[in-house]
C-alpha positions, 0 to 999 in steps of 0.5 A: 454544517453540523458540528460533527461535519465541522470536526471532520472537515477540520481534521482533514484540513489540519492533517493535509496542512501538517503533511505539507508543513513537514515536507517544507521543514525537511531541511530543518528536520534532517539537521544537514548543513549543505552550504559546503556542497552548494558552494562547491557546486557553484564554484570549485575554486572559491574558498570555503571561508566562514563568511562564504558559507554563512552567505550561502546559509543566509541565501537559503534561509537555513538559519531562519528556523522551521517557520522561516524555512516553511515560509520561504519554501511555500512562497517559492511554490506559490511563485512556481519556484520549486527550489534549487538542487543542493547537488547540481545547483540547477532548478529542480522544477524542469527535471521533475516535470519531465520525470512526472511525465514519465511516471504518469505515462507509466502509471497510465499503462499500469492502470490499463493493465490493472483494468484489463486484469480486473475485468478478466477476474470479475467476468466469471463471477458476474456471469454466474450471478447474472445467470442465477448461480452462486457467485464466487470470490476472486479465486486463485488467479486474483490471489496469485497476482496479489501475492507478489508485491511490485518490487518482487514482481519487477525483479522476477519479470526482469529475470525472466523476460529481460535476462533469461528470454531476452525479449524486452529491454532490461533498463532505461526508457527508450520506447514502447518496449521499455514500458511493458515490463514496468507496467506489468509489474505495477498493474498486475498486483493492482489489477489482481487486488481490484479484481478480488475486491469487485468479485467479492462485492459482486458475490455479496450483491448477488445475495440481495433480494432484488436480484432474485426479483429481477430474475423472476421478472425475466430480466435479461443477463445483460440488464442484470449484469449492468445493474450488478456492476452499478450496485457493487462499484460505489461501495468499493470506490474508496478501496479501489482509489487506495489501490490506485494511489498505491501505484505512486509507491509501486512506481518508486520500486519499479522505476528503480528496478528498471532504471526508469527516469521517472518521478519515483526514482528521482525522489528515491535518488534525492533521498539517498543523496540528501538533495532535500529541495529535489525531495521536497518538490518530488513529494509535493508532486506525488501528493498531487497525483494521490489527490487526483486519484482520490478526487476521481474516486469520490466523483465516480462514487457520486455519479454511480450512486446517483439518487440513492446516495442522496436519499440513503436508500442503498440496500443492506447486503446479506449477512456473512458466515465465518470462513470454512476450515479448508480456507486455512489450508493455504496459509497454514501450508505457507506458514509451515514452509517458512517454519521449516526454512527457519528451523533448518537455517537458524543454527547456521552462521549467516555472517561468516564468508566460509564458502566460495563466492556464489557457490551453487546449491548443494547438500552442504549449501541447500540455497547456495552462497552469496557474492561474499561466500555466506550461506544463503539458507542461514541468511534467509532463516536469520532474516526471517527472524529479524524481519518477522521480529521487527514486524511483530513490534510494528504490529504491537505499536499499530494496535496501540495507536489504532485503538487510541486513535479509533476511539476518537473517530470524527477527530481522526478522520483526516489522519486515517485517510492520509495514512491509508492513502500513503504508501509505506515506500513514500513515507520511508523516503521521508523518514530516511531523509529526516533520520537516515536509513536504518531498520528502525527508520523502516519500522517507523515508516511502516508504523506511521501508515499501518495503524490506520486500518486498525483505527478505522476498524476500532472506530466502527466497532466502538460506535456499535458497542456504544449503541448497545442498550446496556451501554447507552443506559450507563450515563443515566446511572452516573457512569462517566464517559472515560469509565464507559470507554475503558471498562466497556468499549475497549474490552469489547473491541480489543480481541477482534482488533488484536486479531485484525492486527495479527493478520497484518503481520505478513503484509507488514513484513513485506513492507519492511522488505520493500524498504530494505530492497530500496536501500531505505532499511537495514544496512549490510551485512544484516540478513534482511530479506529485501536487502538479500534480494537487492544484493543478489540482483547484480549476479542474477545471470551468473548465479540465479540462486542468489535471487531465487533464495530470498525471492522464494521466501518473499513469495511464501510470505506474500502467499501467507499475507494474501491468504490471511487477508482472504479469510474475511467473511463469506456471504450467505445467499438468502433463500429464494422467494416463493414463485408467483401462483399459476396464472399470475404475472411476476412483478416488473423488475425494480431498479436497485438503488445504486442504478438511480 
């Protein structure tokens, strides 16, 4: 294996081992002393003498230090012993295996919903390209589905389908009727995103010259459709895998909303109760699910590319053009709406209970009042400032970290891949277990994963800059590597990297809101958006405005995030080649490289 290959492999191995080690030393990181709780769980009558407590600590290996804890935990995992609950005193393995079965069933149903949704979104652009027309992106349907995060869509489905209409079971896991709403909440956003990715990919593939060659040669629409799909999917398998891995994070929020006894809810409950053995085992199982998704994606890509992957003959897509001015209308409208809400409520008091409980919207209270009699307009507006302000700090941190890590592309492969594949909710659970729940902890959890896309972009952009002629000649002139990096490479990639990071601001704000909704972020009475939604959920039947106010703000922020992410570059279709002269026959269709 070449030296570069060894560096990349070592980076991946060290990162995975580091994550496993962090899970193994969680009891040491948290600084908790659980011996009294464990002693009471075993026998309520036994006296908590110093000797008895010391015996419990010695039995659990809590005095052995981080290395001793890690060794004790790993040896138990190898033997199939996932530990003993600090709360119940029972082995955690059997219960988590049952919860894993529930989560896998739910993820399977959500995956089916996602595939059907993606197919429906991809069919129109595929048909247009196969018939010789100009393809289009995923459109408004995909954007609308992607705009609702799982925790928000779950709340809306619970409100409409279970509370207002009464068609479905609101909570629990009692049968097929309990699966539908959670599966829709997880599968629709995933399917919308996959559909947009594939539709955009089909549009780009439709600009390649072989497509025109096939059309002139008389290939049928079915033949061309199959070739287009096989050509498009390999380049998207990594991104689609990340979407599917995100189902593990979505499961935590959705299972919590619908009280589904799955692995995500078990992990969240263990973090809140500081039952660290259960949390350790649950996180290990979630990592296993993520690894399975990643392995399936890699195998699928290899099977789809076939010979083209080995020969390096994959065609280069067409050049792209910047987005049009009208593409900015939707994000500008969403941003303007948020600005109006903030301007209207920023001067109002968000903390004083000066109104009747759950007061209905009126001229004095445009959004109504919450369960404590506080002005919801004021709380939404101040929550926007707090959420967006915290997200701005996270964006700044991710930009700095992304640039520093991206300048070492081969050594950072492992951290980038793990951070890309780690849902913020899962990282938030780990941070809460180690540091407790707080807004700072939620910001840290989001920052730990949000830097990865910036780093990946900087790594690719810096590689292009280093290959430019005026840069390649600098070492010959005696310029050192550090000077080349900081005087030529960083200034060239910094403006685009900063724009990339700024466009992620609404998405980071939504990730913070998701952690707040799950109780992993700011604590009451802080007017944080996710916390506002969580506080209003118990009163959704009596006072729906308590949920609609934060929901409207979150939906607007979601539309802003999705519309900004859609302002990528549009493909430019090349001019069609000249038709063959009269009396001659067109060349036989040439198989595209991906079909090999």
